[in-house]
VOGU-3710 file (C-alpha; in Angstrom, 3 decimals, decimal comma):
1> msknntkkik> 66,061/-76,483/37,854  66,091/-79,022/40,533  62,844/-80,609/41,816  63,352/-78,854/45,280  63,099/-75,380/43,547  60,051/-76,357/41,576  57,004/-74,620/42,538  54,173/-76,874/43,218  50,632/-75,874/42,139  47,972/-77,999/43,767
11> ialvgqpnvg> 44,804/-78,042/41,398  41,241/-79,379/42,218  39,919/-80,755/38,997  36,032/-80,291/39,053  33,317/-80,719/36,490  29,962/-82,483/35,964  29,958/-86,121/34,729  30,836/-86,773/31,112  32,583/-83,474/30,498  35,947/-85,102/29,467
21> ksmlinsisn> 38,026/-84,354/32,691  40,060/-87,474/32,587  40,594/-87,412/28,833  41,845/-83,748/29,101  44,357/-84,527/31,646  45,379/-87,628/29,804  46,023/-85,468/26,655  48,727/-83,493/28,779  51,986/-85,638/28,067  54,166/-87,213/30,662
31> srlkvgnfsg> 51,411/-87,197/33,384  51,977/-89,619/36,477  48,904/-91,065/37,873  48,361/-92,064/41,433  45,171/-94,005/42,194  43,738/-94,478/45,735  40,470/-93,830/47,737  39,344/-90,749/49,409  39,566/-90,996/53,221  36,644/-92,977/54,675
41> vtvektqief> 34,901/-93,849/51,418  35,331/-96,226/48,545  35,281/-93,344/46,072  38,314/-93,623/43,885  40,896/-90,775/44,299  43,033/-90,110/41,151  45,926/-87,705/41,379  48,170/-86,672/38,563  51,530/-84,955/38,646  53,472/-83,520/35,827
51> eykdylfeit> 56,029/-80,725/35,257  55,452/-77,755/33,251  58,249/-75,060/32,815  59,353/-74,434/36,466  56,243/-75,740/38,056  55,137/-79,153/39,221  51,323/-79,630/38,611  49,719/-81,831/41,290  45,943/-82,449/40,140  43,390/-84,131/42,259
61> dlpgsyslsd> 40,758/-85,329/39,866  37,485/-85,009/41,942  34,401/-87,166/41,224  32,098/-85,946/38,614  29,200/-83,798/40,426  26,289/-82,023/39,345  26,316/-79,831/42,323  28,009/-79,364/45,637  25,392/-81,318/47,702  25,219/-84,327/49,919
71> ytieekvtkn> 22,927/-86,303/47,842  25,414/-88,845/46,619  28,740/-90,115/48,140  30,471/-88,488/45,034  28,975/-85,214/45,450  29,663/-85,173/49,188  33,406/-86,079/48,635  33,726/-83,316/46,048  32,041/-80,825/48,377  34,198/-81,760/51,418
81> ylekdeydii> 37,421/-81,621/49,473  36,704/-78,216/48,032  35,592/-76,716/51,467  38,199/-78,234/53,721  41,330/-79,368/51,901  44,211/-77,338/50,805  44,703/-76,504/47,207  45,751/-73,496/45,105  43,514/-73,482/42,205  40,064/-74,864/40,952
91> lnvldstnle> 40,176/-76,088/37,415  36,602/-76,240/36,331  36,036/-78,331/33,208  32,752/-77,523/31,109  31,133/-79,207/28,203  30,881/-76,451/25,466  28,023/-78,370/23,733  25,883/-78,011/26,915  27,245/-74,860/28,626  24,100/-73,850/30,351
101> rnlyltsell> 23,588/-77,056/32,394  27,396/-76,953/33,300  27,402/-73,436/34,645  25,052/-74,508/37,183  28,073/-76,086/39,103  30,373/-73,173/38,221  27,970/-70,860/40,092  28,360/-72,917/43,148  32,113/-72,887/42,697  32,185/-69,289/42,597
111> vldkkmvlal> 30,668/-68,952/45,934  33,917/-70,683/47,455  35,731/-67,540/46,285  38,839/-69,447/45,265  41,294/-68,850/42,451  39,695/-70,595/39,388  40,243/-71,295/35,765  37,465/-72,442/33,527  38,307/-75,115/30,681  35,479/-74,781/27,865
121> nmsdeakneg> 36,122/-78,410/26,678  34,675/-80,121/23,680  35,156/-76,793/21,753  35,619/-78,579/18,470  32,300/-80,453/18,848  30,406/-77,166/19,847  31,915/-75,632/16,705  30,745/-78,540/14,505  27,126/-78,065/16,128  27,081/-74,382/15,297
131> ilinevqlsk> 27,585/-73,133/18,876  29,712/-70,065/19,004  31,025/-69,177/22,516  32,620/-65,696/23,357  35,140/-66,958/25,851  36,558/-63,418/26,301  33,193/-62,011/27,342  32,487/-64,982/29,406  35,841/-64,535/31,315  34,803/-60,828/31,894
141> iigkpcikts> 31,360/-61,830/33,234  32,451/-64,443/35,453  35,833/-62,813/36,550  37,883/-65,917/35,857  39,765/-66,967/32,851  37,944/-69,129/30,351  40,040/-71,157/27,814  38,542/-73,219/24,877  40,050/-76,635/24,805  39,530/-79,930/23,187
151> aktklgldkl> 40,965/-83,103/24,843  40,573/-84,870/21,387  42,459/-82,385/19,072  44,647/-80,897/22,016  43,331/-77,593/21,204  44,146/-74,864/23,867  46,066/-77,126/26,246  49,130/-74,905/26,425  47,157/-71,939/26,740  45,272/-73,568/29,612
161> lksivdkyes> 48,557/-74,446/31,567  49,769/-70,995/30,907  46,661/-69,409/32,300  46,807/-71,726/35,488  50,353/-70,604/36,029  49,409/-66,927/35,657  46,256/-67,247/37,830  48,542/-69,006/40,485  51,027/-66,127/40,380  48,434/-63,342/40,427
171> skvesklifs> 46,583/-61,971/43,442  43,049/-63,419/44,057  40,180/-61,320/42,363  36,816/-61,334/44,040  34,163/-63,435/42,384  31,507/-61,710/40,356  28,700/-64,204/41,311  25,618/-61,941/41,958  22,134/-63,368/43,112  18,903/-61,854/42,702
181> dvieeeisni> 18,196/-58,597/44,569  16,136/-60,056/47,330  19,034/-62,625/48,143  21,709/-59,917/47,786  19,840/-57,772/50,245  19,895/-60,568/52,937  23,514/-61,401/52,128  24,256/-57,660/52,949  22,407/-57,680/56,051  24,236/-60,735/57,391
191> kallsekryr> 27,577/-59,364/56,300  26,759/-56,050/58,072  26,027/-57,797/61,442  29,290/-59,934/61,124  31,227/-56,764/60,440  29,618/-54,899/63,329  30,453/-57,796/65,727  34,019/-58,182/64,051  33,568/-61,747/63,860  36,658/-63,699/63,256
201> snihyreiai> 36,663/-66,227/60,378  39,236/-67,508/57,876  36,555/-67,356/55,156  34,871/-64,284/53,763  31,725/-62,919/55,300  29,946/-63,292/51,908  30,596/-66,984/51,839  29,385/-67,342/55,418  26,261/-65,536/54,562  25,415/-67,609/51,523
211> kllkedketf> 26,097/-70,792/53,514  23,598/-69,728/56,141  21,014/-68,701/53,615  21,485/-72,083/51,816  20,851/-73,769/55,214  24,295/-75,383/55,273  24,289/-77,861/58,285  27,951/-77,407/59,335  27,833/-73,654/59,258  24,585/-73,697/61,453
221> lkfhdepiwi> 26,263/-76,010/63,826  29,311/-73,852/63,993  27,456/-70,645/64,926  24,860/-72,278/67,257  27,286/-72,366/70,063  28,712/-68,975/69,501  27,463/-65,809/71,272  26,756/-64,167/67,998  23,986/-66,682/67,347  21,587/-64,791/69,586
231> elqpllseaf> 21,593/-61,820/67,218  21,943/-63,993/64,052  18,980/-66,162/64,564  16,252/-63,386/64,422  18,111/-61,884/61,372  18,016/-65,091/59,482  14,322/-65,741/60,380  13,389/-62,504/58,823  15,709/-63,165/55,818  14,107/-66,495/55,204
241> ehiylhygtk> 10,513/-65,070/55,432  11,404/-62,356/52,891  13,002/-64,887/50,606  10,006/-67,364/50,987  7,561/-64,639/50,169  9,453/-63,759/46,909  9,755/-67,241/45,636  6,529/-68,773/46,984  8,264/-71,766/48,456  10,034/-72,779/51,575
251> dineifeder> 12,237/-75,242/49,794  15,702/-73,449/49,903  17,228/-75,946/47,637  14,582/-75,132/44,943  15,322/-71,406/45,482  18,963/-71,564/44,942  18,318/-73,996/42,014  16,395/-71,214/40,520  19,268/-68,814/41,322  21,701/-71,115/39,455
261> fafakgavre> 19,201/-71,497/36,490  18,951/-67,669/36,180  22,817/-67,127/36,325  23,524/-69,904/33,849  20,847/-68,995/31,468  21,889/-65,200/31,722  25,506/-65,987/31,124  24,776/-68,159/28,120  22,325/-65,637/26,531  25,222/-63,049/26,715
271> tvkieneekr> 28,001/-65,121/25,406  26,662/-67,809/23,275  25,251/-67,636/19,684  23,843/-70,595/17,827  23,735/-71,090/14,109  20,415/-72,138/12,570  18,881/-71,635/16,092  15,386/-71,850/14,625  15,962/-75,710/13,839  16,679/-76,414/17,565
281> nhtitdkids> 13,921/-77,554/20,065  12,723/-74,802/22,382  11,123/-74,706/25,813  8,072/-72,721/26,485  10,270/-70,017/28,242  12,269/-69,844/25,179  9,203/-69,379/23,015  7,992/-66,605/25,322  11,460/-64,947/25,405  11,493/-65,079/21,421
291> ilihkffglp> 8,567/-62,530/21,545  9,071/-60,431/24,643  12,936/-59,945/24,074  12,981/-60,103/20,358  15,631/-57,624/19,013  12,976/-55,571/17,038  9,608/-56,080/18,854  10,874/-56,498/22,446  11,434/-52,722/23,111  8,118/-51,608/21,499
301> iflflmwglf> 6,364/-54,216/23,766  8,049/-52,956/26,773  6,995/-49,316/25,946  3,700/-50,233/25,108  3,150/-52,073/28,601  4,698/-49,011/30,498  2,429/-46,625/28,437  -0,584/-48,867/29,407  0,515/-48,573/33,103  0,585/-44,773/33,000
311> qltfelgsip> -2,855/-44,670/31,362  -4,192/-46,696/34,023  -2,433/-44,932/36,686  -4,216/-41,555/35,596  -7,682/-43,048/34,345  -8,196/-45,349/37,308  -6,450/-43,252/39,649  -8,743/-40,201/39,049  -11,874/-42,136/40,029  -11,520/-42,266/43,860
321> mdlidaffas> -9,762/-38,879/43,950  -13,017/-36,930/43,968  -14,210/-38,903/46,999  -10,906/-38,455/48,964  -10,740/-34,703/47,984  -14,470/-34,339/49,216  -13,704/-36,172/52,391  -10,876/-33,873/53,481  -12,830/-30,785/52,405  -15,789/-31,810/54,622
331> lidetknilg> -13,126/-32,647/57,435  -11,503/-29,132/57,196  -15,179/-27,588/57,260  -16,185/-29,748/60,221  -12,989/-28,947/62,124  -13,660/-25,109/61,669  -17,172/-25,419/62,738  -16,287/-27,057/65,873  -13,343/-25,061/66,687  -14,642/-21,677/65,278
341> dtqiasvigd> -12,597/-19,039/63,716  -9,449/-19,423/65,646  -5,744/-19,958/64,908  -5,984/-23,542/66,375  -8,851/-24,193/63,855  -6,647/-22,914/61,071  -3,436/-24,765/61,999  -5,393/-28,030/62,259  -7,746/-27,398/59,155  -5,600/-25,225/56,696
351> gaiagvgavv> -2,231/-26,740/58,028  -2,343/-30,246/59,108  -5,540/-31,643/57,408  -5,170/-29,769/54,142  -1,269/-30,627/53,883  -1,868/-34,322/54,622  -5,099/-34,393/52,475  -2,975/-33,126/49,369  -0,651/-35,951/49,733  -3,301/-38,730/50,564
361> lflpnivilf> -5,299/-37,448/47,684  -2,801/-39,173/45,236  -2,498/-42,547/47,146  -4,639/-44,377/44,311  -2,299/-43,173/41,569  0,708/-44,391/43,850  -0,953/-47,873/44,416  -1,545/-48,504/40,807  1,922/-47,559/39,676  3,474/-49,823/42,372
371> lgiallettg> 1,048/-52,612/41,584  1,918/-52,444/37,906  5,761/-52,568/38,637  5,362/-55,296/41,183  3,372/-57,452/38,655  6,017/-57,088/35,923  8,975/-57,894/38,529  7,277/-61,051/39,989  6,678/-62,639/36,722  10,409/-62,499/35,702
381> ymsrvaflld> 9,725/-59,995/32,985  11,912/-57,126/34,326  14,925/-59,184/34,312  14,346/-59,797/30,438  13,954/-56,223/29,990  17,349/-55,617/31,624  18,804/-58,139/29,222  17,052/-56,563/26,200  18,271/-52,973/27,014  21,933/-54,246/27,834
391> gffhkfglhg> 23,102/-53,374/24,353  21,260/-50,144/24,299  22,521/-49,209/27,696  26,094/-49,865/26,756  25,818/-46,941/24,175  25,392/-44,703/27,191  28,101/-46,196/29,363  25,654/-48,222/31,529  25,235/-51,987/31,808  21,845/-53,729/31,429
401> ksfiplvtgf> 22,127/-54,640/35,088  21,736/-50,871/35,774  18,095/-51,236/34,632  16,839/-52,837/37,772  17,866/-50,034/40,117  16,591/-47,484/37,548  13,282/-49,137/37,109  12,902/-49,424/40,886  13,645/-45,639/40,983  9,985/-45,273/39,314
411> gcsvpaymaa> 8,780/-46,504/42,594  11,053/-44,929/45,204  14,507/-43,730/45,100  15,508/-45,173/48,485  15,318/-48,923/47,404  16,667/-48,012/44,126  19,815/-46,652/45,446  20,141/-49,793/47,632  19,483/-51,910/44,421  22,685/-50,493/42,903
421> rtlknprdrl> 24,873/-52,760/45,170  24,501/-55,537/42,609  26,848/-53,497/40,444  30,253/-54,658/41,571  32,279/-52,126/39,649  32,649/-48,883/41,857  32,466/-46,537/38,719  29,499/-48,422/37,198  27,631/-48,325/40,598  28,403/-44,477/41,018
431> ltlfiigfms> 27,209/-43,864/37,602  24,035/-45,706/38,049  23,628/-43,778/41,496  23,962/-40,264/39,833  21,159/-41,045/37,373  18,576/-42,875/39,525  17,070/-39,354/40,339  16,184/-38,752/36,620  13,670/-41,808/37,060  10,585/-40,100/38,570
441> cgarlpiyvl> 9,741/-41,684/41,791  6,199/-42,188/43,103  6,485/-39,172/45,184  6,823/-36,849/42,086  3,601/-38,475/40,582  1,233/-36,262/42,661  2,927/-33,182/41,158  2,705/-34,415/37,635  -1,008/-35,456/38,120  -1,705/-32,072/39,471
451> ftgaffsekn> -0,134/-30,155/36,636  -1,291/-32,389/33,815  -4,783/-32,355/35,232  -4,635/-28,543/35,256  -3,194/-27,846/31,888  -4,157/-30,940/29,654  -7,481/-32,637/28,915  -8,468/-35,784/30,700  -8,052/-37,709/27,412  -4,588/-36,684/26,998
461> agnvlfliyi> -3,373/-36,563/30,646  -2,261/-40,175/30,690  -0,104/-39,737/27,456  1,533/-36,588/28,974  2,270/-38,457/32,103  3,959/-41,169/30,196  5,830/-38,717/28,166  6,976/-37,127/31,453  8,368/-40,478/32,750  10,002/-41,403/29,352
471> sgallglvaa> 11,613/-38,021/28,937  13,139/-38,135/32,344  14,467/-41,653/31,674  15,902/-40,509/28,413  17,479/-37,465/29,960  19,099/-39,542/32,543  20,647/-41,749/29,811  22,077/-38,738/28,117  23,356/-37,552/31,589  25,005/-40,965/32,027
481> kvlkmlvfks> 26,745/-40,686/28,698  28,133/-37,242/29,575  29,326/-38,283/33,038  30,883/-41,366/31,637  32,818/-39,355/29,015  33,780/-36,649/31,563  33,958/-38,073/35,117  33,603/-41,956/35,248  35,929/-42,861/32,666  36,430/-46,721/32,461
491> edepfvmemp> 36,125/-49,698/30,268  32,702/-51,348/30,325  32,659/-54,177/32,646  30,076/-57,044/31,857  27,907/-58,742/34,366  25,705/-61,834/34,186  22,026/-60,743/33,431  20,094/-63,347/35,399  17,405/-64,944/33,502  14,866/-66,385/36,020
501> kyrmpsfkli> 12,048/-68,728/35,095  8,792/-67,093/34,215  6,382/-67,443/37,051  2,676/-66,901/37,572  2,122/-63,592/39,552  2,285/-64,146/43,189  -0,632/-62,177/44,679  0,675/-62,596/48,036  4,041/-60,964/47,087  2,314/-58,288/45,011
511> whtvsnqalm> 0,163/-57,556/48,054  3,209/-57,457/50,319  5,102/-55,172/47,933  2,211/-52,717/47,308  0,900/-52,675/50,802  4,370/-51,882/52,182  5,019/-49,130/49,751  1,394/-47,566/50,285  1,971/-47,949/54,108  5,249/-46,141/53,845
521> ylkkagtyil> 3,639/-43,396/51,836  0,768/-42,945/54,366  3,318/-43,233/57,293  5,243/-40,439/55,618  2,129/-38,478/55,032  0,990/-38,991/58,635  4,154/-38,034/60,289  6,981/-36,221/58,477  4,630/-34,415/55,948  2,202/-33,697/58,810
531> aasiliwfas> 5,030/-31,929/60,754  6,190/-30,162/57,571  2,721/-29,129/56,684  2,290/-27,473/60,123  5,733/-25,806/59,825  4,786/-24,470/56,325  1,502/-23,231/57,604  3,240/-21,378/60,558  5,880/-19,760/58,100  3,258/-18,707/55,767
541> nypkypeyee> 0,947/-17,311/58,524  3,579/-15,419/60,658  4,774/-12,838/61,744  1,383/-11,056/61,952  0,890/-7,430/60,910  -1,989/-6,200/63,074  -1,841/-2,506/62,014  -2,075/-3,423/58,413  -4,992/-5,838/59,023  -6,767/-3,302/61,189
551> mmnqkielaa> -6,442/-0,782/58,212  -7,670/-3,195/55,634  -10,663/-4,325/57,920  -11,716/-0,755/58,064  -11,668/-0,440/54,351  -13,512/-3,752/54,155  -16,293/-2,511/56,485  -16,650/0,728/54,310  -16,699/-1,298/50,903  -19,560/-0,373/48,555
561> sqeevyqlqn> -20,022/-4,025/47,084  -19,370/-7,510/47,728  -16,875/-7,645/44,796  -14,789/-4,911/46,477  -15,025/-6,863/49,714  -13,536/-9,860/47,978  -10,702/-7,891/46,354  -9,676/-6,214/49,626  -9,571/-9,612/51,315  -7,470/-11,104/48,562
571> lmtqynlens> -5,204/-8,120/48,828  -4,789/-8,611/52,608  -4,084/-12,145/52,196  -1,502/-11,475/49,425  0,303/-9,072/51,570  0,379/-11,333/54,585  1,860/-14,255/52,540  4,407/-12,092/50,911  5,659/-10,728/54,065  5,574/-13,996/55,892
581> ylgkvgkfse> 8,626/-16,053/56,813  7,874/-18,415/53,951  7,306/-15,472/51,578  10,558/-13,817/52,600  12,410/-16,970/51,815  10,797/-17,210/48,477  11,428/-13,583/47,647  15,131/-13,922/48,645  15,626/-16,923/46,122  13,129/-15,683/43,560
591> plfsplgfdw> 15,843/-13,993/41,344  17,477/-17,373/40,731  14,298/-18,755/39,437  12,500/-15,888/37,785  14,221/-16,620/34,475  12,481/-19,899/34,457  8,964/-18,222/34,874  8,729/-19,203/38,622  7,130/-16,882/41,148  8,038/-16,934/44,897
601> kmtvaletgl> 5,248/-19,367/45,600  6,601/-21,860/43,055  10,166/-21,234/44,343  9,109/-22,084/47,985  7,255/-25,224/46,871  10,522/-26,493/45,119  12,655/-25,819/48,143  10,324/-27,488/50,549  10,458/-30,504/48,006  13,996/-31,087/48,976
611> aakeivvstl> 12,661/-32,476/52,250  9,965/-34,721/50,443  8,511/-34,220/47,045  4,962/-34,769/48,283  5,277/-31,521/50,183  5,367/-29,672/46,823  1,712/-30,317/46,353  0,635/-29,510/49,959  2,891/-26,435/49,939  1,108/-25,175/46,713
621> gilyglgedl> -2,171/-26,009/48,356  -1,486/-23,945/51,415  0,188/-20,943/49,466  -2,637/-20,731/46,849  -5,537/-21,772/49,094  -5,273/-19,326/51,973  -7,667/-16,630/52,128  -9,964/-17,832/49,416  -13,632/-18,565/50,092  -14,740/-22,091/49,136
631> dennqgliek> -17,755/-21,030/46,994  -19,532/-22,840/44,181  -16,902/-21,744/41,573  -13,912/-23,154/43,580  -12,820/-26,350/41,948  -10,041/-27,080/44,349  -6,257/-26,903/43,931  -6,196/-27,809/40,097  -8,148/-24,592/39,289  -5,941/-22,597/41,567
641> iksnipfasa> -2,887/-23,834/39,684  -4,424/-23,221/36,383  -5,483/-19,602/37,225  -2,086/-18,623/38,973  0,361/-20,243/36,831  1,175/-19,615/33,034  1,411/-22,693/30,919  5,230/-21,999/29,978  6,031/-21,754/33,651  4,047/-25,037/34,529
651> lafivfvmiy> 6,181/-26,954/31,898  9,316/-25,541/33,186  8,238/-26,452/36,735  7,558/-30,054/35,639  10,927/-30,252/33,922  12,674/-28,918/37,141  10,754/-31,390/39,424  11,747/-34,248/37,047  15,562/-33,546/37,461  16,422/-31,937/40,655
661> lpclaasmvf> 17,706/-33,666/43,826  15,503/-36,299/45,367  14,032/-36,223/48,923  16,008/-35,978/52,102  15,512/-39,625/52,924  16,687/-40,586/49,335  19,674/-38,230/49,669  20,660/-39,741/52,959  20,794/-43,253/51,472  22,538/-42,034/48,273
671> tkeaggwkyl> 25,280/-40,646/50,407  25,818/-44,063/52,313  25,764/-45,917/49,012  28,042/-43,559/47,093  30,579/-43,476/49,960  30,543/-40,045/51,343  28,981/-36,526/51,629  31,103/-35,169/48,855  29,178/-37,157/46,403  25,932/-35,650/47,659
681> vylfifttat> 27,507/-32,230/47,089  28,432/-33,180/43,411  24,704/-34,720/42,901  23,120/-31,467/44,266  25,314/-29,153/41,951  24,868/-31,695/38,992  21,107/-32,139/39,294  20,317/-28,371/40,225  22,394/-26,999/37,288  21,026/-29,566/34,794
691> awvfsfftyt> 17,316/-28,844/36,166  17,859/-25,120/35,813  19,261/-25,249/32,205  16,570/-27,551/30,842  13,789/-25,576/32,642  15,045/-22,415/31,171  15,073/-24,067/27,747  11,668/-25,479/28,302  10,187/-22,074/29,506  11,829/-19,984/26,471
701> vtkllv> 10,838/-22,352/23,736  7,200/-22,807/25,125  6,851/-18,825/25,284  7,982/-18,622/21,712  5,627/-21,439/20,445  2,641/-20,826/22,406
//
C-alpha cells in the first residue's frame, strides 16, 4: 500500500518518570526519531514514526509527569498537549512493579475522556517480584485495554500495537472513572445546569464539571465572561462548601489527591495479588485493613458493629421516649382542657398533636441510627466494607459498589436511590434500585420499635431489631439473585472500589449529616405527616351517625354499672370507626389482607404508609386510641397494640412493612433514577407480591409453632 493510503494514528505517549516509555518505543523496530522542542519552552519534544501493517504510527513522547498539573514545566507541557493538541489515542505506560502510584496519573487521564490504551510495562520484573496482575479484570474496571509488556524482553509489543489499532478503529467508550459520592453528586448538579441551559461545548459536560471542581484556572476564565456564570457561581459555591465539609479541608488539590489515592488503591486491591505479602512492609492503613477487611474476620467484625449500633438504637433511644410521650400526652390534655369537649379540640389533640407526637416519639432512635452510619462513613470504613462484600455480592448478581446505596438505604431511601448513580452499567443500577427498598429505612424504625417493644422483652428488643434489619437485607440479596436470573440478565461488570484513607471522625461533618437528617424527619413530621394525621383523623371521625349515637347515649344513661358504661362507650366508638370513611376503605381491602392475619385497622395503616412510613404509627395510634379513657391502666400505644393484635399477625405485619413499597417521596425519586413510571409500576407489583407471600408464610408458620 502506498504511503498516501496509509492511515495515520497520532498517539500521545504518557507516563510517570522512569516507567520505561523511551525503552518501550525503542524496542519497536524500524522507528524513526524526530527531536525538537515544544513550542515556547526548552523541554525536548521527541516524535517517533513507524509503519505497522496498513498504519503509520506517529507517537509524541510527552515528558514524564507524576500528575497533570502546572507545578513543573514538564507537567505543564504534558497537560497543555493532552488538553489542546490533536491526537487520536493516549498510550499510558505504567510501571507494573509500582502500579498503585502509576494509577494516580491514569485517573487524571481518564477524566480527559479520550481513547486510551494502557501498557503495563516491566511485567517481567513484576513477575519476578511475585506481583501478579489480572490485566483482564483491570481492563474491565477502567474500561480501557490493558496490555502486559516488557521493553527488555519485547513481551506483548505486537499485542499492544494491535490493541492500539483496534481502539483507533472502534468507537469511543465512556470512561469508568468514578469519584466518591459527594463529588459525583456535585458533578451531576453542574451537568444538570449545563444541560438545562443547553450549553454548547466541544468537550463533555462531565469533563467541564470536573475541571470546575478542580479549580482549573483556564476553565474558570472561560466561563467568567459568559452569561451562564451568573447561575453557575452560586452552584459552585454550594458544591465547594459541601465538599470542604466532607473532607475537612479547603485545599482542593489535596481533596483530589485523596480521590486519586482511593481510585488507585481500590483498583490495585481488586486486580493485584502479591506472593509472600507478609514479608513486605506495610503502612498503618494496610495494617488496619488487614484486620477490618480480613477474608475471615472482616464480615463478623462488620456484623458485630451493626449489631452494636442497633442495640444502642433501642437501649439509648428508649430513655428519652418516656419524656417525649409524657410531654405530648400532657399537651393533648391541656389542649382539651382549654378548648373543651369540642370537635376542634379533638382534631387538634387526637389528630394533629397525637399524630405528630407518635412520629416525634421515635426521633432519638432515628438520631442514634444516623449517627452510627455517619460515624462509620466518615472514617472510611464503609468503603472497606463495600470491598469486603464485593465477592459475596457477586454471588447475588450485584457489585460491591452497590453496597454504598444499599447501606444508605438504612438511613433514607431517597439519597440511597440517588447514590445508585455511581453504578454506570444501566442493568446493575436498575437491579440495585429495585432492592434498595429491602433495606429498612429510618422511617420504618418507629414501626419496628413499636412492635418489638410490645411483643418482646426489653432485653431482647435490640436483638430482634438487628434481626429484622439483617433479614430484610438478606431477603433483598435473594431478590437480587432472582431478578438477575429472570429480568436483568447481563455479564457482571466490575468497577473500582475506592479505598480512601482512614480519617479521624469529623464531628462537624457528623453533626451536619445527623442534624440535616433529623431536621428533615421533623420537617416531614411538622408538615406532611401533620396534614396526613389531620386527614386520617377526619376520615376516622366522619361521617357522623347522630341517630345511633343518641340511641347509645340513652343506653349509657340507663346503665347499671360503670363497667357497662365503659363497654357501651367502646361499642359506640367501634361502630363509628368501622363505618367511617377510613373504616370503609379498610373493610373494602380487608379480604386481600385477612389471610395474613390483618384486621381492617392494620390494613388502613399499611395503605397510609404508602405516603410515608412514619404515618403507620400515627394511624395505629389514632385508630386504636380513639374512644378510650386515659386511666391509670393505660400504658400508651404499645399496650393497645399488644392487646389488639395477635403475635402471629404482628410478625406478619413487620415482614410486610419490611418489604413493601417505600414512601411517596422515595417512589418519586426512584421513578426519576430508574427512567420512567413503568419501573415504579414494576416495583409496586414486585414488592407487594413479595411482601404478601412472605407475610402469609410468616403468619401461617407462627400460628403453627406458637
